[in-house]
Backbone as XML, in Angstrom:
<?xml version="1.0"?>
<chain id="A" units="angstrom">
  <residue number="1" name="MET">
    <atom name="N" x="14.219" y="-8.719" z="-21.551"/>
    <atom name="CA" x="12.956" y="-8.709" z="-20.956"/>
    <atom name="C" x="12.718" y="-8.944" z="-19.521"/>
  </residue>
  <residue number="2" name="ASN">
    <atom name="N" x="13.235" y="-9.912" z="-19.319"/>
    <atom name="CA" x="13.471" y="-10.326" z="-17.760"/>
    <atom name="C" x="13.885" y="-9.165" z="-16.758"/>
  </residue>
  <residue number="3" name="SER">
    <atom name="N" x="14.726" y="-8.512" z="-17.232"/>
    <atom name="CA" x="15.472" y="-7.426" z="-16.250"/>
    <atom name="C" x="14.557" y="-6.409" z="-16.476"/>
  </residue>
  <residue number="4" name="LEU">
    <atom name="N" x="13.742" y="-6.065" z="-17.258"/>
    <atom name="CA" x="12.497" y="-5.021" z="-17.421"/>
    <atom name="C" x="11.607" y="-5.326" z="-16.223"/>
  </residue>
  <residue number="5" name="ILE">
    <atom name="N" x="11.154" y="-6.591" z="-16.397"/>
    <atom name="CA" x="10.039" y="-7.052" z="-15.105"/>
    <atom name="C" x="10.502" y="-6.973" z="-13.802"/>
  </residue>
  <residue number="6" name="TYR">
    <atom name="N" x="11.786" y="-7.509" z="-13.589"/>
    <atom name="CA" x="12.284" y="-7.597" z="-12.195"/>
    <atom name="C" x="12.577" y="-6.007" z="-11.757"/>
  </residue>
  <residue number="7" name="THR">
    <atom name="N" x="12.926" y="-5.009" z="-12.871"/>
    <atom name="CA" x="13.300" y="-3.654" z="-12.639"/>
    <atom name="C" x="12.019" y="-2.940" z="-12.099"/>
  </residue>
  <residue number="8" name="LEU">
    <atom name="N" x="11.038" y="-3.061" z="-13.019"/>
    <atom name="CA" x="9.777" y="-2.590" z="-12.284"/>
    <atom name="C" x="8.698" y="-3.154" z="-11.121"/>
  </residue>
  <residue number="9" name="THR">
    <atom name="N" x="9.280" y="-4.380" z="-11.001"/>
    <atom name="CA" x="8.845" y="-5.032" z="-9.813"/>
    <atom name="C" x="9.433" y="-4.535" z="-8.537"/>
  </residue>
  <residue number="10" name="ILE">
    <atom name="N" x="10.764" y="-4.089" z="-8.593"/>
    <atom name="CA" x="11.617" y="-3.471" z="-7.811"/>
    <atom name="C" x="10.864" y="-1.961" z="-7.259"/>
  </residue>
  <residue number="11" name="ILE">
    <atom name="N" x="10.676" y="-1.426" z="-8.519"/>
    <atom name="CA" x="10.088" y="-0.116" z="-8.179"/>
    <atom name="C" x="8.814" y="-0.177" z="-7.673"/>
  </residue>
  <residue number="12" name="LEU">
    <atom name="N" x="7.763" y="-1.151" z="-7.718"/>
    <atom name="CA" x="6.460" y="-1.480" z="-7.277"/>
    <atom name="C" x="6.871" y="-1.630" z="-5.827"/>
  </residue>
  <residue number="13" name="ILE">
    <atom name="N" x="7.716" y="-2.523" z="-5.511"/>
    <atom name="CA" x="8.020" y="-2.828" z="-4.011"/>
    <atom name="C" x="8.549" y="-1.461" z="-3.186"/>
  </residue>
  <residue number="14" name="ILE">
    <atom name="N" x="9.193" y="-0.641" z="-3.997"/>
    <atom name="CA" x="9.623" y="0.754" z="-3.016"/>
    <atom name="C" x="8.522" y="1.495" z="-3.053"/>
  </residue>
  <residue number="15" name="ILE">
    <atom name="N" x="7.721" y="1.518" z="-4.119"/>
    <atom name="CA" x="6.091" y="2.404" z="-4.037"/>
    <atom name="C" x="5.238" y="1.701" z="-2.675"/>
  </residue>
  <residue number="16" name="LEU">
    <atom name="N" x="5.243" y="0.546" z="-2.609"/>
    <atom name="CA" x="4.490" y="-0.154" z="-1.670"/>
    <atom name="C" x="5.008" y="0.136" z="-0.384"/>
  </residue>
  <residue number="17" name="PHE">
    <atom name="N" x="6.499" y="0.215" z="-0.121"/>
    <atom name="CA" x="7.185" y="0.347" z="1.092"/>
    <atom name="C" x="6.423" y="1.801" z="1.708"/>
  </residue>
  <residue number="18" name="ILE">
    <atom name="N" x="6.918" y="2.864" z="0.607"/>
    <atom name="CA" x="6.845" y="4.144" z="0.994"/>
    <atom name="C" x="5.228" y="4.500" z="1.314"/>
  </residue>
  <residue number="19" name="LEU">
    <atom name="N" x="4.434" y="3.949" z="0.434"/>
    <atom name="CA" x="2.783" y="4.231" z="1.010"/>
    <atom name="C" x="2.770" y="3.504" z="2.312"/>
  </residue>
  <residue number="20" name="GLY">
    <atom name="N" x="2.956" y="2.153" z="2.547"/>
    <atom name="CA" x="2.859" y="1.878" z="3.848"/>
    <atom name="C" x="3.599" y="2.376" z="4.935"/>
  </residue>
  <residue number="21" name="GLY">
    <atom name="N" x="4.638" y="2.753" z="4.863"/>
    <atom name="CA" x="5.225" y="3.655" z="5.606"/>
    <atom name="C" x="4.360" y="4.915" z="5.934"/>
  </residue>
  <residue number="22" name="TYR">
    <atom name="N" x="4.213" y="5.590" z="4.950"/>
    <atom name="CA" x="3.609" y="6.728" z="5.021"/>
    <atom name="C" x="2.012" y="6.888" z="5.933"/>
  </residue>
  <residue number="23" name="LEU">
    <atom name="N" x="0.989" y="5.879" z="5.248"/>
    <atom name="CA" x="0.036" y="5.704" z="6.358"/>
    <atom name="C" x="0.152" y="5.310" z="7.734"/>
  </residue>
  <residue number="24" name="LEU">
    <atom name="N" x="1.328" y="4.631" z="7.948"/>
    <atom name="CA" x="1.433" y="4.087" z="9.476"/>
    <atom name="C" x="2.244" y="5.149" z="10.038"/>
  </residue>
  <residue number="25" name="ARG">
    <atom name="N" x="2.942" y="6.023" z="9.425"/>
    <atom name="CA" x="3.386" y="7.217" z="10.095"/>
    <atom name="C" x="2.317" y="8.651" z="10.483"/>
  </residue>
  <residue number="26" name="HIS">
    <atom name="N" x="1.648" y="8.256" z="9.130"/>
    <atom name="CA" x="0.550" y="9.725" z="9.424"/>
    <atom name="C" x="-0.926" y="9.139" z="9.970"/>
  </residue>
  <residue number="27" name="ARG">
    <atom name="N" x="-1.163" y="7.804" z="10.624"/>
    <atom name="CA" x="-2.489" y="7.611" z="10.812"/>
    <atom name="C" x="-3.249" y="8.222" z="11.765"/>
  </residue>
  <residue number="28" name="ARG">
    <atom name="N" x="-2.426" y="9.294" z="12.330"/>
    <atom name="CA" x="-3.298" y="10.065" z="13.456"/>
    <atom name="C" x="-3.617" y="11.362" z="13.027"/>
  </residue>
  <residue number="29" name="PHE">
    <atom name="N" x="-3.360" y="11.487" z="11.634"/>
    <atom name="CA" x="-3.401" y="12.748" z="10.831"/>
    <atom name="C" x="-4.611" y="12.931" z="9.758"/>
  </residue>
  <residue number="30" name="ASN">
    <atom name="N" x="-5.392" y="13.808" z="9.593"/>
    <atom name="CA" x="-5.897" y="13.838" z="8.612"/>
    <atom name="C" x="-5.170" y="13.976" z="7.302"/>
  </residue>
  <residue number="31" name="LEU">
    <atom name="N" x="-5.283" y="13.106" z="6.231"/>
    <atom name="CA" x="-4.122" y="13.153" z="5.045"/>
    <atom name="C" x="-4.372" y="14.398" z="4.520"/>
  </residue>
  <residue number="32" name="LEU">
    <atom name="N" x="-5.301" y="15.292" z="4.367"/>
    <atom name="CA" x="-5.513" y="16.301" z="3.465"/>
    <atom name="C" x="-5.195" y="17.780" z="4.367"/>
  </residue>
  <residue number="33" name="THR">
    <atom name="N" x="-5.528" y="17.692" z="5.503"/>
    <atom name="CA" x="-5.258" y="18.920" z="6.288"/>
    <atom name="C" x="-4.080" y="18.742" z="7.227"/>
  </residue>
  <residue number="34" name="GLN">
    <atom name="N" x="-3.562" y="18.009" z="7.592"/>
    <atom name="CA" x="-2.447" y="17.241" z="8.526"/>
    <atom name="C" x="-3.099" y="17.850" z="9.820"/>
  </residue>
  <residue number="35" name="GLN">
    <atom name="N" x="-4.223" y="17.872" z="10.206"/>
    <atom name="CA" x="-4.737" y="18.007" z="11.703"/>
    <atom name="C" x="-4.789" y="17.136" z="12.366"/>
  </residue>
  <residue number="36" name="GLN">
    <atom name="N" x="-4.832" y="16.813" z="13.825"/>
    <atom name="CA" x="-5.121" y="15.631" z="14.507"/>
    <atom name="C" x="-6.290" y="15.016" z="14.297"/>
  </residue>
  <residue number="37" name="VAL">
    <atom name="N" x="-6.546" y="14.018" z="14.209"/>
    <atom name="CA" x="-7.777" y="13.170" z="14.101"/>
    <atom name="C" x="-8.038" y="12.136" z="15.180"/>
  </residue>
  <residue number="38" name="ASN">
    <atom name="N" x="-9.145" y="12.199" z="15.681"/>
    <atom name="CA" x="-9.931" y="11.385" z="16.951"/>
    <atom name="C" x="-10.735" y="10.270" z="16.682"/>
  </residue>
  <residue number="39" name="ASN">
    <atom name="N" x="-10.708" y="10.033" z="15.389"/>
    <atom name="CA" x="-11.446" y="8.917" z="15.108"/>
    <atom name="C" x="-10.998" y="7.800" z="15.056"/>
  </residue>
  <residue number="40" name="GLN">
    <atom name="N" x="-11.056" y="6.851" z="16.115"/>
    <atom name="CA" x="-10.418" y="5.609" z="15.964"/>
    <atom name="C" x="-10.678" y="4.753" z="14.926"/>
  </residue>
  <residue number="41" name="SER">
    <atom name="N" x="-11.867" y="4.736" z="14.197"/>
    <atom name="CA" x="-11.875" y="4.025" z="13.312"/>
    <atom name="C" x="-11.100" y="4.256" z="12.065"/>
  </residue>
  <residue number="42" name="SER">
    <atom name="N" x="-10.762" y="5.496" z="11.646"/>
    <atom name="CA" x="-9.798" y="5.753" z="10.756"/>
    <atom name="C" x="-8.592" y="5.179" z="10.952"/>
  </residue>
  <residue number="43" name="ILE">
    <atom name="N" x="-8.085" y="5.673" z="12.086"/>
    <atom name="CA" x="-6.658" y="5.368" z="12.758"/>
    <atom name="C" x="-6.635" y="3.922" z="12.548"/>
  </residue>
  <residue number="44" name="LYS">
    <atom name="N" x="-7.462" y="2.919" z="13.035"/>
    <atom name="CA" x="-7.286" y="1.650" z="12.958"/>
    <atom name="C" x="-7.140" y="1.135" z="11.238"/>
  </residue>
  <residue number="45" name="LEU">
    <atom name="N" x="-8.090" y="1.583" z="10.441"/>
    <atom name="CA" x="-8.157" y="1.471" z="9.030"/>
    <atom name="C" x="-6.778" y="1.718" z="8.449"/>
  </residue>
  <residue number="46" name="LEU">
    <atom name="N" x="-6.246" y="2.984" z="8.651"/>
    <atom name="CA" x="-4.743" y="3.442" z="8.023"/>
    <atom name="C" x="-3.813" y="2.448" z="8.599"/>
  </residue>
  <residue number="47" name="SER">
    <atom name="N" x="-3.933" y="2.208" z="9.928"/>
    <atom name="CA" x="-3.066" y="0.960" z="10.507"/>
    <atom name="C" x="-2.771" y="-0.282" z="9.842"/>
  </residue>
  <residue number="48" name="TRP">
    <atom name="N" x="-4.293" y="-0.861" z="9.593"/>
    <atom name="CA" x="-4.274" y="-2.073" z="8.899"/>
    <atom name="C" x="-3.743" y="-1.711" z="7.419"/>
  </residue>
  <residue number="49" name="ILE">
    <atom name="N" x="-4.231" y="-0.541" z="6.908"/>
    <atom name="CA" x="-3.911" y="-0.880" z="5.358"/>
    <atom name="C" x="-2.422" y="-0.664" z="5.153"/>
  </residue>
  <residue number="50" name="GLY">
    <atom name="N" x="-1.684" y="0.255" z="5.921"/>
    <atom name="CA" x="-0.009" y="0.428" z="5.970"/>
    <atom name="C" x="0.307" y="-0.710" z="6.280"/>
  </residue>
  <residue number="51" name="SER">
    <atom name="N" x="-0.010" y="-1.333" z="7.316"/>
    <atom name="CA" x="0.635" y="-2.662" z="7.631"/>
    <atom name="C" x="0.573" y="-3.777" z="6.537"/>
  </residue>
  <residue number="52" name="LEU">
    <atom name="N" x="-0.702" y="-3.702" z="5.788"/>
    <atom name="CA" x="-0.835" y="-4.720" z="4.472"/>
    <atom name="C" x="-0.038" y="-4.254" z="3.361"/>
  </residue>
  <residue number="53" name="LEU">
    <atom name="N" x="-0.061" y="-3.177" z="3.121"/>
    <atom name="CA" x="0.854" y="-2.855" z="1.931"/>
    <atom name="C" x="2.607" y="-3.065" z="2.327"/>
  </residue>
  <residue number="54" name="ILE">
    <atom name="N" x="3.094" y="-2.975" z="3.498"/>
    <atom name="CA" x="4.234" y="-3.684" z="4.211"/>
    <atom name="C" x="4.627" y="-4.896" z="3.792"/>
  </residue>
  <residue number="55" name="ILE">
    <atom name="N" x="3.299" y="-5.608" z="4.303"/>
    <atom name="CA" x="3.105" y="-7.197" z="4.168"/>
    <atom name="C" x="3.104" y="-7.732" z="2.547"/>
  </residue>
  <residue number="56" name="LEU">
    <atom name="N" x="2.507" y="-7.038" z="1.839"/>
    <atom name="CA" x="2.329" y="-7.205" z="0.231"/>
    <atom name="C" x="3.688" y="-6.781" z="-0.224"/>
  </residue>
  <residue number="57" name="ALA">
    <atom name="N" x="4.298" y="-5.710" z="-0.028"/>
    <atom name="CA" x="6.043" y="-5.559" z="-0.418"/>
    <atom name="C" x="6.857" y="-6.654" z="-0.097"/>
  </residue>
  <residue number="58" name="VAL">
    <atom name="N" x="6.760" y="-6.996" z="0.873"/>
    <atom name="CA" x="7.772" y="-8.347" z="1.834"/>
    <atom name="C" x="7.481" y="-9.235" z="0.713"/>
  </residue>
  <residue number="59" name="ILE">
    <atom name="N" x="6.199" y="-9.905" z="0.613"/>
    <atom name="CA" x="5.921" y="-11.123" z="0.003"/>
    <atom name="C" x="6.183" y="-10.837" z="-1.248"/>
  </residue>
  <residue number="60" name="THR">
    <atom name="N" x="5.962" y="-9.531" z="-2.134"/>
    <atom name="CA" x="6.486" y="-9.644" z="-3.391"/>
    <atom name="C" x="8.130" y="-9.723" z="-3.702"/>
  </residue>
  <residue number="61" name="LEU">
    <atom name="N" x="8.732" y="-8.990" z="-2.723"/>
    <atom name="CA" x="10.228" y="-9.267" z="-2.692"/>
    <atom name="C" x="10.738" y="-10.685" z="-2.411"/>
  </residue>
  <residue number="62" name="GLY">
    <atom name="N" x="9.857" y="-11.498" z="-1.687"/>
    <atom name="CA" x="10.250" y="-12.664" z="-1.553"/>
    <atom name="C" x="10.091" y="-13.470" z="-2.823"/>
  </residue>
  <residue number="63" name="VAL">
    <atom name="N" x="8.898" y="-13.350" z="-3.186"/>
    <atom name="CA" x="8.391" y="-14.339" z="-4.767"/>
    <atom name="C" x="9.547" y="-13.542" z="-5.672"/>
  </residue>
  <residue number="64" name="LEU">
    <atom name="N" x="9.996" y="-12.461" z="-5.990"/>
    <atom name="CA" x="10.866" y="-11.757" z="-6.675"/>
    <atom name="C" x="12.338" y="-12.813" z="-6.662"/>
  </residue>
  <residue number="65" name="LEU">
    <atom name="N" x="12.570" y="-12.508" z="-5.300"/>
    <atom name="CA" x="13.966" y="-13.260" z="-4.884"/>
    <atom name="C" x="13.931" y="-14.875" z="-5.539"/>
  </residue>
  <residue number="66" name="ALA">
    <atom name="N" x="12.704" y="-15.160" z="-5.394"/>
    <atom name="CA" x="12.510" y="-16.857" z="-5.401"/>
    <atom name="C" x="12.483" y="-17.018" z="-6.845"/>
  </residue>
  <residue number="67" name="GLN">
    <atom name="N" x="12.007" y="-15.966" z="-7.819"/>
    <atom name="CA" x="12.055" y="-16.113" z="-9.236"/>
    <atom name="C" x="11.059" y="-17.034" z="-9.667"/>
  </residue>
  <residue number="68" name="LYS">
    <atom name="N" x="9.706" y="-17.126" z="-9.118"/>
    <atom name="CA" x="8.907" y="-17.850" z="-9.794"/>
    <atom name="C" x="7.886" y="-17.209" z="-10.329"/>
  </residue>
  <residue number="69" name="ILE">
    <atom name="N" x="8.090" y="-17.122" z="-11.705"/>
    <atom name="CA" x="7.353" y="-16.297" z="-12.604"/>
    <atom name="C" x="5.484" y="-16.350" z="-12.197"/>
  </residue>
  <residue number="70" name="VAL">
    <atom name="N" x="5.034" y="-17.414" z="-12.063"/>
    <atom name="CA" x="3.817" y="-17.552" z="-11.771"/>
    <atom name="C" x="3.122" y="-16.867" z="-10.751"/>
  </residue>
  <residue number="71" name="PHE">
    <atom name="N" x="3.871" y="-17.183" z="-9.542"/>
    <atom name="CA" x="3.708" y="-16.330" z="-8.024"/>
    <atom name="C" x="3.936" y="-14.925" z="-8.241"/>
  </residue>
  <residue number="72" name="LEU">
    <atom name="N" x="4.982" y="-14.490" z="-8.931"/>
    <atom name="CA" x="5.286" y="-12.942" z="-9.252"/>
    <atom name="C" x="4.000" y="-12.463" z="-10.092"/>
  </residue>
  <residue number="73" name="VAL">
    <atom name="N" x="3.488" y="-12.900" z="-11.045"/>
    <atom name="CA" x="2.392" y="-12.453" z="-11.976"/>
    <atom name="C" x="1.163" y="-12.570" z="-10.914"/>
  </residue>
  <residue number="74" name="ALA">
    <atom name="N" x="0.952" y="-13.413" z="-9.919"/>
    <atom name="CA" x="-0.178" y="-13.409" z="-9.239"/>
    <atom name="C" x="-0.185" y="-12.300" z="-7.745"/>
  </residue>
  <residue number="75" name="MET">
    <atom name="N" x="1.240" y="-11.746" z="-7.465"/>
    <atom name="CA" x="1.349" y="-10.959" z="-6.366"/>
    <atom name="C" x="1.378" y="-9.622" z="-7.371"/>
  </residue>
  <residue number="76" name="LEU">
    <atom name="N" x="1.680" y="-9.436" z="-8.461"/>
    <atom name="CA" x="1.640" y="-8.075" z="-9.100"/>
    <atom name="C" x="0.235" y="-7.843" z="-9.401"/>
  </residue>
  <residue number="77" name="ILE">
    <atom name="N" x="-0.743" y="-8.735" z="-9.872"/>
    <atom name="CA" x="-2.189" y="-8.537" z="-9.798"/>
    <atom name="C" x="-2.392" y="-8.422" z="-8.385"/>
  </residue>
  <residue number="78" name="ILE">
    <atom name="N" x="-2.399" y="-8.837" z="-7.614"/>
    <atom name="CA" x="-2.801" y="-8.535" z="-6.178"/>
    <atom name="C" x="-2.504" y="-7.496" z="-5.955"/>
  </residue>
  <residue number="79" name="ASP">
    <atom name="N" x="-1.122" y="-6.843" z="-5.940"/>
    <atom name="CA" x="-0.645" y="-5.582" z="-5.691"/>
    <atom name="C" x="-1.453" y="-4.391" z="-6.320"/>
  </residue>
  <residue number="80" name="ALA">
    <atom name="N" x="-1.506" y="-4.585" z="-7.711"/>
    <atom name="CA" x="-2.309" y="-3.413" z="-8.575"/>
    <atom name="C" x="-3.801" y="-3.487" z="-7.963"/>
  </residue>
  <residue number="81" name="ILE">
    <atom name="N" x="-4.341" y="-4.679" z="-7.921"/>
    <atom name="CA" x="-5.897" y="-4.352" z="-7.333"/>
    <atom name="C" x="-5.869" y="-3.671" z="-5.860"/>
  </residue>
  <residue number="82" name="PHE">
    <atom name="N" x="-4.963" y="-3.757" z="-4.992"/>
    <atom name="CA" x="-5.216" y="-3.311" z="-3.697"/>
    <atom name="C" x="-4.649" y="-1.810" z="-3.820"/>
  </residue>
  <residue number="83" name="VAL">
    <atom name="N" x="-3.589" y="-1.569" z="-4.553"/>
    <atom name="CA" x="-3.516" y="-0.078" z="-4.603"/>
    <atom name="C" x="-4.444" y="0.665" z="-5.446"/>
  </residue>
  <residue number="84" name="THR">
    <atom name="N" x="-5.184" y="0.057" z="-6.442"/>
    <atom name="CA" x="-5.820" y="0.456" z="-7.204"/>
    <atom name="C" x="-7.326" y="1.026" z="-6.279"/>
  </residue>
  <residue number="85" name="LEU">
    <atom name="N" x="-7.442" y="0.151" z="-5.337"/>
    <atom name="CA" x="-8.753" y="0.440" z="-4.328"/>
    <atom name="C" x="-8.168" y="1.070" z="-3.242"/>
  </residue>
  <residue number="86" name="LEU">
    <atom name="N" x="-6.869" y="1.181" z="-2.804"/>
    <atom name="CA" x="-6.746" y="2.139" z="-1.424"/>
    <atom name="C" x="-7.346" y="3.427" z="-1.607"/>
  </residue>
  <residue number="87" name="PRO">
    <atom name="N" x="-7.093" y="4.459" z="-2.635"/>
    <atom name="CA" x="-8.015" y="5.578" z="-2.506"/>
    <atom name="C" x="-9.386" y="5.762" z="-2.241"/>
  </residue>
  <residue number="88" name="PHE">
    <atom name="N" x="-10.216" y="4.899" z="-2.756"/>
    <atom name="CA" x="-11.664" y="4.779" z="-2.407"/>
    <atom name="C" x="-11.944" y="4.205" z="-1.033"/>
  </residue>
  <residue number="89" name="ILE">
    <atom name="N" x="-11.031" y="3.244" z="-0.484"/>
    <atom name="CA" x="-11.274" y="2.891" z="0.911"/>
    <atom name="C" x="-10.756" y="4.049" z="1.672"/>
  </residue>
  <residue number="90" name="ILE">
    <atom name="N" x="-9.724" y="4.787" z="1.637"/>
    <atom name="CA" x="-9.661" y="5.966" z="2.243"/>
    <atom name="C" x="-10.257" y="7.011" z="2.455"/>
  </residue>
  <residue number="91" name="LEU">
    <atom name="N" x="-11.045" y="7.297" z="1.147"/>
    <atom name="CA" x="-12.081" y="8.514" z="0.750"/>
    <atom name="C" x="-13.270" y="8.141" z="1.750"/>
  </residue>
  <residue number="92" name="ILE">
    <atom name="N" x="-13.862" y="6.881" z="2.142"/>
    <atom name="CA" x="-14.887" y="6.494" z="2.998"/>
    <atom name="C" x="-14.703" y="7.455" z="4.137"/>
  </residue>
  <residue number="93" name="PHE">
    <atom name="N" x="-13.396" y="7.638" z="4.824"/>
    <atom name="CA" x="-13.209" y="8.401" z="6.016"/>
    <atom name="C" x="-13.056" y="9.839" z="5.974"/>
  </residue>
  <residue number="94" name="PHE">
    <atom name="N" x="-13.203" y="10.324" z="4.982"/>
    <atom name="CA" x="-13.072" y="11.630" z="4.885"/>
    <atom name="C" x="-14.339" y="12.800" z="4.861"/>
  </residue>
  <residue number="95" name="PRO">
    <atom name="N" x="-14.603" y="13.314" z="5.817"/>
    <atom name="CA" x="-15.836" y="14.217" z="5.911"/>
    <atom name="C" x="-15.887" y="14.828" z="4.333"/>
  </residue>
  <residue number="96" name="LYS">
    <atom name="N" x="-17.348" y="15.113" z="4.140"/>
    <atom name="CA" x="-17.235" y="15.898" z="3.000"/>
    <atom name="C" x="-17.286" y="17.604" z="3.341"/>
  </residue>
  <residue number="97" name="ASN">
    <atom name="N" x="-16.494" y="18.000" z="2.017"/>
    <atom name="CA" x="-16.409" y="19.338" z="2.057"/>
    <atom name="C" x="-17.597" y="20.374" z="1.883"/>
  </residue>
  <residue number="98" name="ASN">
    <atom name="N" x="-17.931" y="21.128" z="2.472"/>
    <atom name="CA" x="-19.159" y="22.025" z="2.197"/>
    <atom name="C" x="-18.891" y="23.552" z="1.575"/>
  </residue>
</chain>
């Protein structure tokens, strides 16, 4: 059972790194149309979110290596809440399609 928890946590860490890296690389482009964006607030938001995802991945990896189950559960809950809220935060900065 413990090996399954560790395997799924490693998969979550990989997903967090991929999402964070993607947002940091594509912060100057509209995520849906891949066109240049001049909106500085959305660029800052995507930079902040991408950095936060990478920081969460590093912290989760550290907790996983420390093998402290209480902290691991706390980090998994924090990661799940943030990744769930991520699309709603990003959708605020997209214009409505007419």
